[in-house]
Each structure stands twice: as C-alpha cells, then as structure tokens.
C-alpha positions in Angstrom: 150.9 307.7 129.0 147.0 308.6 129.3 145.8 312.1 129.7 142.9 312.7 132.0 141.2 315.7 130.2 138.4 315.8 132.8 141.0 316.3 135.7 143.2 318.7 133.8 140.0 320.9 133.1 139.1 320.7 136.7 142.6 321.5 137.8 142.7 324.4 135.3 139.5 325.6 136.9 141.1 325.6 140.4 144.1 327.5 139.1 141.8 330.3 137.7 140.2 330.3 141.1 143.1 330.5 143.3 144.5 333.2 141.1 141.4 335.2 141.8 141.6 334.4 145.7 145.1 335.4 145.6 144.3 338.8 143.8 141.6 339.6 146.2 143.9 338.8 149.2 146.4 341.2 147.8 143.8 343.9 147.1 142.1 343.6 150.5 144.7 342.7 153.0 148.1 343.7 151.0 149.5 340.1 151.4 148.9 336.4 150.3 148.2 333.5 152.5 151.2 331.2 151.9 148.9 328.1 151.8 146.9 329.6 148.9 150.2 330.5 147.2 151.5 326.9 147.5 148.3 325.4 146.4 148.4 327.6 143.2 152.1 326.5 142.6 151.2 322.8 143.1 148.4 323.2 140.6 150.8 324.8 137.9 153.4 322.3 138.8 151.1 319.6 137.8 150.9 320.7 134.2 154.6 321.4 134.0 155.3 317.9 135.0 152.6 316.5 132.8 154.6 318.3 129.9 158.0 317.1 131.2 157.0 313.4 131.4 155.0 313.2 128.2 156.2 310.9 125.5 156.0 311.4 121.8 152.9 309.5 121.5 150.9 311.6 124.0 152.4 314.9 122.8 149.5 315.8 120.1 146.9 315.1 122.7 148.7 317.1 125.2 149.3 320.3 122.7 145.5 320.0 122.1 144.7 320.1 125.7 147.0 322.9 126.5 145.4 324.9 123.8 142.0 324.2 125.2 143.2 325.3 128.6 144.7 328.5 127.1 141.1 329.2 125.7 139.7 328.5 129.3 142.0 331.0 130.8 141.5 333.6 128.2 137.8 333.5 128.6 138.4 333.9 132.5 140.4 336.9 131.5 143.4 335.4 133.1 146.3 336.5 130.8 149.0 335.2 132.8 147.7 331.4 132.8 146.6 331.9 129.2 150.3 332.5 128.5 151.3 329.7 130.8 149.3 327.2 128.8 150.2 328.7 125.7 153.9 328.4 126.6 153.6 324.6 127.6 151.7 324.0 124.2 154.6 325.6 122.4 157.2 323.5 124.2 155.4 320.3 123.4 155.0 321.4 119.7 158.6 322.3 119.4 159.7 319.3 121.3 157.9 316.8 118.9 157.8 319.0 115.9 154.2 319.3 115.9 153.0 322.0 113.2 150.1 323.8 114.4 149.7 326.1 111.3 150.6 325.5 107.6 154.2 326.3 107.0 155.0 326.4 110.7 157.3 323.4 110.9 161.1 324.4 111.1 163.9 322.1 111.4 166.5 322.7 114.3 169.1 323.7 111.9 166.9 326.5 110.2 166.2 327.7 113.7 169.8 327.8 114.6 170.8 329.7 111.5 168.1 332.1 112.1 169.2 332.6 115.8 172.7 333.3 114.6 171.4 335.9 112.1 169.3 337.4 115.0 172.4 337.5 117.4 174.4 339.5 114.6 171.4 341.9 114.0 171.0 342.6 117.6 174.6 342.9 118.3 175.2 340.1 120.6 178.5 338.1 119.9 178.0 334.3 119.9 178.8 332.6 123.2 180.9 329.4 123.2 178.5 327.8 125.6 175.8 327.9 123.0 177.6 325.4 121.0 175.6 322.7 122.9 172.6 324.1 121.2 173.7 323.0 117.8 174.0 319.2 117.7 176.5 318.6 115.0 177.1 315.3 113.8 180.4 313.8 115.6 181.3 311.8 112.5 181.0 314.4 109.6 180.3 317.6 111.5 177.1 318.5 109.7 174.6 320.6 111.4 171.9 318.7 109.6 171.4 316.6 112.9 167.9 315.7 113.9 167.1 315.2 117.6 164.7 313.0 119.5 164.4 314.7 123.1 162.3 311.8 124.4 164.8 309.2 123.3 167.8 311.6 124.0 169.2 310.5 120.7 170.1 312.2 117.5 171.0 311.3 113.9 172.8 312.9 111.0 170.7 313.6 108.0 173.7 313.9 105.9 175.6 310.7 106.7 172.9 308.8 108.6 175.4 308.5 111.6 173.3 307.8 114.9 174.4 308.7 118.5 173.1 309.1 122.0 173.2 310.8 124.3 172.7 314.3 122.9 174.4 316.4 125.6 171.8 319.4 126.0 168.9 316.9 126.6 168.9 315.1 129.9 166.4 312.7 131.3 
C-alpha cells in the first residue's frame, strides 16, 4: 500500500475548510447545506478507510501522516479534527504495536489485566460478552496470546500454538 501524502494533506485542508463553511452556515442560517455535510463526511471517510485498509507495512508511515494531520488541524484551531486524526493514529499504533514514546508499548495481556482492574475500581461487573476481548489459547488456555489483526491470526507465547481466525477481528 502506498500512501499519497500530498493528497492526504490536501484532503485534510479541505476537511478544515468545510468545517469552517459548515460552522458559518450554522451561525448565519441556523442550518447546514446537506451537500456540504456529505462532502465533509466523505472526506473524513477517506481517512477512516485508509486506516482500515492499511497493512502492517504501511502502518508506521500512516501513523506519522495522521500525527502530521493532527498538528495541521491544531494549527487551524480545529480541535475536533485534531482529535479525529489523533484517534486514527492511536488506532494504528495499537493495532500494529507501534510505540510512540519510550515505555509506551503494552501487550494485550497487560492491557486486559489492567482493564479488569479498572472495571473492579469503577464498580462495573465483567460482561461475558467481553470474553472475546481476551484471545486465550484454545490449546493451553493461556492469556499470553499475541494477535495479528492484519492477518486475522493469533499465537500463544506459552505453548507456541498458532490459530486463525481470531473471533474479534473480522476482515
């Protein structure tokens, strides 16, 4: 997958421009032109589909791009779209375990245990539907499973058993 950075920057400029247009329409007319809203939605969807379709080889470049676009939106004082690009970069970072800061990398098992602790502290009982979050090894039951969302597969760090598909990732 090749990422056209120049196109992405231009599309982000259009997102920021259409957000301003829509804000002015709301202020001046009290309503938004549906065509302007559709265009803005289509522009944002481009970046969502870019993130969804990215493979592991393009992920680091895509994270860097989203961080650049986040800064572009911040500079334009558009906090919503800065958050939008930040969220996309975080999704890509988590999906492909790209550490952005020293000590930031966390395994799925560490996060899952932390999440269980968080649920206890906020008084929310575990939900059986969340069992799909923890990809336990079907062979030995260990939670020390590693997942590869791009390949829709998992393997166990304890017994090295390999399986696919992982139920909570769909292609």
